[in-house]
C-alpha positions as CSV (number, residue, x, y, z in Angstrom):
1,M,28.4,-18.8,1.4
2,L,27.6,-16.6,-1.5
3,V,29.3,-13.2,-0.7
4,L,26.7,-10.1,-2.0
5,P,28.1,-7.3,-3.2
6,F,28.5,-3.7,-1.5
7,V,25.6,-1.4,-2.7
8,R,25.4,2.1,-1.7
9,H,21.3,2.0,-1.5
10,Y,19.7,5.1,0.1
11,S,22.4,8.2,-0.8
12,R,20.7,9.0,-4.0
13,Y,17.0,9.9,-1.7
14,S,16.8,12.8,0.1
15,R,14.1,11.0,2.2
16,S,14.1,7.5,2.8
17,S,11.2,5.4,2.8
18,K,11.9,5.2,6.7
19,A,11.7,8.7,7.2
20,I,8.5,9.3,5.3
21,R,6.6,6.6,7.6
22,R,7.9,8.1,10.7
23,S,6.9,12.0,9.2
24,F,3.3,10.8,8.9
25,I,3.3,9.2,12.5
26,D,4.3,12.1,14.0
27,F,2.0,14.8,11.9
28,F,-0.9,13.1,12.7
29,E,0.0,12.4,16.4
30,S,0.9,16.0,16.1
31,E,-2.6,16.7,15.2
32,G,-4.4,14.4,18.1
33,H,-4.4,10.9,16.9
34,K,-3.7,7.8,18.8
35,V,-0.9,5.7,17.1
36,V,-1.6,2.2,16.9
37,P,-0.2,-0.7,15.6
38,S,-0.4,-2.9,12.2
39,T,-2.6,-5.7,12.8
40,K,-2.4,-9.1,11.9
41,V,-3.4,-9.4,8.1
42,V,-3.0,-13.5,8.0
43,R,-6.7,-15.4,8.5
44,P,-6.9,-18.1,11.5
45,R,-9.2,-19.9,9.3
46,F,-8.4,-21.1,5.6
47,D,-9.9,-19.3,3.4
48,E,-8.9,-20.7,0.0
49,K,-10.2,-17.5,-2.3
50,N,-8.9,-14.6,0.2
51,P,-5.6,-16.3,2.7
52,F,-5.6,-12.9,3.9
53,E,-7.5,-10.3,5.8
54,T,-8.4,-6.4,4.9
55,P,-7.3,-5.8,8.1
56,E,-8.7,-2.0,8.8
57,L,-12.1,-2.1,7.0
58,N,-12.7,-5.6,9.1
59,R,-11.9,-4.2,11.9
60,L,-13.3,-1.1,12.1
61,R,-16.6,-2.2,10.1
62,G,-18.8,-2.2,13.1
63,V,-17.6,1.4,14.2
64,L,-17.8,2.3,10.5
65,S,-21.8,1.4,10.4
66,G,-22.7,2.7,13.6
67,K,-23.0,-0.5,15.3
68,S,-20.1,0.1,17.4
69,K,-18.0,2.9,19.0
70,A,-14.5,3.5,18.8
71,K,-11.9,3.3,21.7
72,S,-10.5,6.6,20.7
73,P,-11.8,9.3,18.2
74,R,-8.9,10.0,16.1
75,V,-6.6,7.1,15.1
76,V,-3.2,7.2,13.0
77,N,-1.1,4.0,11.7
78,V,0.9,2.0,9.3
79,Q,-1.4,-1.3,8.2
80,K,0.7,-4.2,6.3
81,Y,-1.1,-5.9,3.7
82,L,-0.9,-9.0,1.6
83,L,-2.3,-9.3,-1.4
84,H,-2.6,-13.2,-2.5
85,N,-4.9,-12.4,-5.9
86,S,-2.7,-9.7,-6.9
87,I,0.1,-12.1,-7.0
88,G,0.1,-13.1,-11.1
89,D,-0.3,-9.5,-12.1
90,V,3.1,-8.6,-10.4
91,G,5.9,-6.8,-12.9
92,K,3.1,-6.7,-15.7
93,D,3.1,-3.1,-14.9
94,L,5.7,-0.4,-13.0
95,S,2.8,-0.2,-9.8
96,T,0.9,-3.6,-8.6
97,L,2.4,-5.2,-5.6
98,S,1.5,-8.2,-3.7
99,Y,2.9,-6.8,-0.5
100,Y,2.6,-2.7,0.4
101,E,2.2,-0.9,3.5
102,M,-0.8,1.4,3.7
103,M,-0.6,5.0,6.0
104,S,-3.8,5.6,7.0
105,N,-5.7,8.4,9.3
106,W,-9.3,7.8,10.9
107,A,-11.5,10.2,12.6
108,F,-14.8,8.2,14.0
109,N,-18.2,10.1,15.1
110,N,-17.7,13.5,14.2
111,A,-14.2,13.6,15.6
112,Y,-13.2,16.2,12.4
113,G,-15.7,17.0,9.6
114,K,-14.8,17.0,5.7
115,E,-12.6,20.6,5.2
116,K,-10.2,19.2,8.6
117,A,-9.7,15.7,6.9
118,C,-8.7,17.6,3.2
119,T,-6.9,20.1,5.3
120,L,-4.4,17.8,7.0
121,A,-4.1,15.5,3.9
122,W,-3.1,18.9,1.7
123,T,-0.7,20.5,4.3
124,F,0.9,16.8,5.1
125,L,1.5,16.3,1.2
126,T,2.8,20.0,0.1
127,K,4.3,21.4,3.1
128,T,5.3,18.3,5.3
129,M,6.3,16.7,2.0
130,K,6.5,19.5,0.1
131,I,5.3,18.0,-3.2
132,P,5.1,21.1,-5.5
133,K,0.7,22.2,-5.7
134,G,0.8,21.7,-9.1
135,N,1.4,18.5,-9.5
136,L,-1.4,17.8,-7.8
137,Y,-5.1,17.1,-8.7
138,V,-8.2,16.4,-6.7
139,S,-11.3,14.0,-7.9
140,Y,-14.6,14.2,-5.7
141,F,-17.8,12.3,-5.8
142,G,-20.0,13.3,-8.9
143,G,-23.2,12.1,-7.7
144,N,-25.3,9.0,-8.9
145,S,-28.6,8.5,-8.5
146,E,-28.5,7.5,-5.1
147,V,-26.3,10.2,-3.7
148,P,-26.3,13.7,-5.0
149,E,-22.8,15.7,-6.0
150,D,-20.9,16.2,-3.1
151,L,-20.5,19.9,-3.3
152,E,-19.4,20.4,-0.4
153,T,-16.0,18.7,-0.9
154,R,-15.5,20.9,-3.9
155,Q,-16.2,23.8,-2.3
156,I,-13.6,22.8,0.6
157,W,-10.8,21.8,-2.0
158,R,-11.4,25.5,-3.3
159,K,-11.2,27.1,-0.7
160,I,-8.0,25.1,0.4
161,G,-6.6,26.6,-3.2
162,V,-6.9,23.9,-5.6
163,P,-8.2,25.5,-8.9
164,D,-10.8,24.3,-10.7
165,S,-8.7,23.1,-13.3
166,S,-7.5,20.6,-10.9
167,L,-10.7,19.5,-9.3
168,R,-12.8,16.9,-11.5
169,P,-15.6,14.9,-10.4
170,S,-16.0,11.1,-10.5
171,S,-18.3,8.6,-9.3
172,D,-17.8,4.8,-9.9
173,S,-14.8,4.8,-8.0
174,H,-16.2,7.4,-5.3
175,F,-18.8,5.3,-3.7
176,F,-19.7,2.3,-2.3
177,G,-20.8,0.3,0.5
178,L,-18.8,-1.2,3.6
179,D,-21.0,-4.2,3.7
180,K,-20.3,-7.5,1.6
181,S,-24.8,-7.4,1.0
182,G,-24.1,-3.7,-0.5
183,F,-26.8,-2.2,1.6
184,G,-26.3,-0.2,5.0
185,A,-23.3,2.2,5.3
186,V,-22.2,3.9,2.5
187,A,-19.1,6.0,2.1
188,I,-18.5,8.5,-0.8
189,S,-14.4,9.5,-1.6
190,T,-12.3,12.3,-2.8
191,Q,-9.2,11.3,-3.7
192,I,-5.5,13.5,-4.2
193,H,-3.8,12.2,-7.4
194,H,-0.2,13.1,-8.7
195,K,0.7,13.8,-11.9
196,R,3.4,11.3,-13.0
197,L,1.7,7.9,-10.8
198,Q,0.9,5.4,-13.0
199,N,-2.3,4.9,-11.2
200,S,-2.8,8.2,-10.6
201,C,-4.4,8.1,-7.0
202,L,-2.0,8.9,-4.3
203,W,-4.4,9.5,-1.0
204,N,-8.2,8.5,-0.6
205,I,-10.1,10.2,1.5
206,D,-13.5,8.1,2.9
207,F,-16.8,9.8,4.2
208,T,-18.6,7.7,5.7
209,N,-22.4,9.5,6.4
210,Y,-24.9,7.7,4.4
211,T,-27.1,4.3,4.8
212,R,-28.1,2.9,1.8
213,H,-31.6,1.3,1.7
214,R,-33.1,-2.3,-0.3
215,D,-35.3,0.3,-2.3
216,G,-32.6,1.5,-3.9
217,T,-32.1,5.0,-1.8
218,A,-29.4,6.5,0.9
219,D,-30.2,8.8,3.6
220,E,-27.3,10.7,5.0
221,M,-26.1,9.5,8.6
222,D,-26.1,11.4,12.0
223,T,-22.9,10.7,12.0
224,L,-19.4,11.4,9.6
225,H,-16.2,8.8,10.1
226,V,-13.3,9.7,8.2
227,D,-11.0,7.1,6.5
228,T,-8.0,7.7,4.4
229,G,-5.3,5.5,2.6
230,M,-2.1,6.2,1.0
231,R,0.5,3.9,-0.1
232,L,3.7,4.1,1.6
233,E,5.4,3.0,-2.0
234,D,3.6,5.7,-4.0
235,L,4.4,8.8,-1.6
236,A,8.1,7.4,-1.9
237,C,7.6,7.0,-5.3
238,V,6.8,10.8,-5.4
239,V,8.9,12.2,-2.6
240,Q,12.2,10.6,-3.7
241,G,11.2,11.5,-7.4
242,V,11.9,8.1,-9.0
243,P,9.9,7.0,-12.2
244,S,7.8,3.9,-10.1
245,V,8.1,2.4,-6.9
246,F,10.6,-0.6,-7.9
247,E,12.9,2.6,-8.1
248,T,12.4,3.8,-4.5
249,D,14.5,2.8,-1.7
250,L,11.6,0.2,-0.9
251,F,12.9,-2.0,-3.8
252,L,16.4,-0.6,-5.7
253,P,18.5,-2.4,-2.8
254,I,17.2,-5.3,-4.0
255,I,17.2,-4.7,-7.7
256,R,20.7,-3.6,-8.0
257,I,21.9,-6.7,-6.2
258,L,20.1,-8.5,-8.3
259,E,21.9,-6.8,-11.2
260,Q,25.8,-6.9,-10.0
261,V,25.0,-11.0,-9.6
262,S,23.0,-11.5,-12.8
263,R,25.2,-8.7,-14.9
264,M,22.3,-7.5,-16.2
265,K,20.2,-4.1,-16.1
266,Y,17.2,-3.1,-14.9
267,N,15.7,-0.6,-17.4
268,G,12.2,-0.1,-15.7
269,R,10.7,-1.3,-18.8
270,R,7.0,-2.1,-19.3
271,G,5.8,-4.4,-21.6
272,A,8.4,-3.5,-24.4
273,D,11.0,-5.8,-22.7
274,P,11.5,-8.6,-25.7
275,R,13.5,-10.7,-22.8
276,G,11.6,-9.8,-19.8
277,L,14.3,-9.1,-17.9
278,D,12.8,-5.8,-16.5
279,Y,9.2,-8.3,-15.5
280,S,11.7,-10.8,-13.8
281,F,13.6,-8.3,-11.7
282,R,9.9,-7.0,-10.4
283,V,9.1,-10.5,-9.8
284,V,11.5,-11.2,-7.7
285,A,11.9,-8.2,-5.8
286,D,8.0,-8.4,-5.2
287,S,8.4,-12.1,-4.2
288,M,10.9,-11.7,-1.9
289,R,9.6,-9.1,0.3
290,F,5.9,-11.1,-0.2
291,A,7.7,-14.3,0.9
292,C,9.6,-12.3,3.9
293,A,6.7,-10.5,5.2
294,A,4.1,-13.1,5.0
295,D,7.0,-15.3,7.2
296,M,7.0,-12.2,9.7
297,E,3.6,-11.6,10.1
298,C,2.8,-15.7,11.1
299,G,5.3,-15.7,13.5
300,L,5.0,-19.3,15.2
301,T,1.3,-19.5,14.9
302,T,1.6,-20.4,10.9
303,P,-1.9,-21.5,9.7
304,P,-1.0,-24.7,7.8
305,Y,-1.7,-22.8,4.1
306,V,0.4,-19.6,4.4
307,P,3.9,-21.8,4.1
308,F,2.3,-23.3,1.0
309,L,1.8,-19.5,-0.2
310,V,5.3,-18.5,1.0
311,K,6.6,-22.0,-1.1
312,K,4.6,-20.6,-4.4
313,Q,6.5,-17.0,-3.5
314,A,9.6,-18.7,-3.1
315,Q,9.4,-21.1,-6.3
316,R,8.1,-17.8,-8.3
317,A,11.2,-16.1,-7.3
318,V,13.5,-18.9,-7.7
319,W,12.3,-19.5,-11.1
320,H,12.9,-15.8,-12.1
321,A,16.3,-15.3,-10.6
322,A,17.8,-18.8,-12.1
323,Q,16.3,-19.2,-15.7
324,V,15.8,-15.5,-16.7
325,L,18.1,-13.2,-14.6
326,K,20.8,-16.2,-14.8
327,A,21.8,-15.7,-11.2
328,P,24.0,-18.6,-9.3
329,R,22.4,-21.1,-6.7
330,G,22.1,-19.8,-3.2
331,F,22.1,-16.1,-4.2
332,L,18.3,-15.7,-3.2
333,E,18.8,-17.2,0.0
334,E,21.4,-14.5,1.0
335,L,19.8,-11.7,-0.3
336,V,17.0,-12.9,2.6
337,P,18.9,-9.9,5.1
338,V,18.9,-6.7,2.1
339,V,15.1,-7.4,1.9
340,A,14.3,-7.4,5.2
341,K,16.5,-4.4,5.9
342,S,14.3,-2.9,3.1
343,L,10.7,-3.8,4.9
344,G,12.6,-2.6,8.2
345,I,12.1,-5.7,9.8
346,S,14.7,-7.9,11.9
347,N,16.1,-10.5,9.6
348,E,17.1,-13.3,12.5
349,I,13.6,-15.4,11.9
350,L,14.0,-14.8,8.5
351,V,17.1,-16.1,8.3
352,D,15.7,-19.2,9.4
353,T,12.5,-19.6,7.6
354,T,12.4,-18.0,4.3
355,G,15.9,-18.4,4.0
356,K,15.8,-22.0,4.3
357,S,12.9,-22.2,1.8
358,L,14.4,-20.3,-0.4
359,G,17.5,-22.6,-0.2
360,D,15.7,-25.6,-0.7
361,H,14.3,-24.3,-3.9
362,E,17.8,-23.2,-5.2
363,E,19.1,-26.7,-4.8
364,R,16.6,-28.4,-6.9
């Protein structure tokens, strides 16, 4: 058995990702939100183009469109996401992931309005997480041919204390339909951005209160639904003061052990890495997290196509670890408990499933 080196993972961070996750839930629970668990993301039937669900949107589509009522007016959770279509892009930049956790809160049927939604988000970031206000800026829906500029939200942010120099109108990414047809319920959004994040958007806040018609017009609805989302990985990056998500305590423990075993150094380069080392470090870390999370999601009722996807990720991790990082045979199988710890899940099942799959590929 390969003995992994001991690495102190979390001493450099003032607030761990586990604490951030818990703080988010506690904050919104104290504001009257019901805590609901993460839903399953694996589709029960095979879908080659999209094997994984967009769980919250699918589960709540009926509520947001007004066709059904929510059991609880205020809800909060941390939802797991597996993105099959992102696998090929992971490693090329410092933010794309195939697995992440989305922290979200909702308010249905006028449970509260835009001002409350914006105030809660701003309070959590600047007071609970203690992020300096000067590092944040806000965008809001700037209007289009169907819906006018969201001046109400702009005024709310001014009232909260965001200066005009940090308020920016935007239209393209701030207006979208919830139905696949593009008609029906429509959401406009406002976003809180952090200056240091590569993709800049830290927290997306959607307001579903318009209905789009086939004649190109849109009417305001009688009810307002609030739907927000913020990646745990992005908030951890900001709060822990590191350059990218790959240097948070969700990834760095994996990368540090990869460094010691391969005797190579991760430098966080993007694009300018002549040997592709940093790219491979990111691919191995992300692929391991995806494979472990997918295995844990499936449990004992694994649809037949999911092991294939896990296998592809295992092969991807094995190739980069062996061919680029020159890691010894058997290393990735022993790394599974470390990955499980970073995910905050039990590793007993994963050692038997993901670990065995990795071990089989490493032997080939």
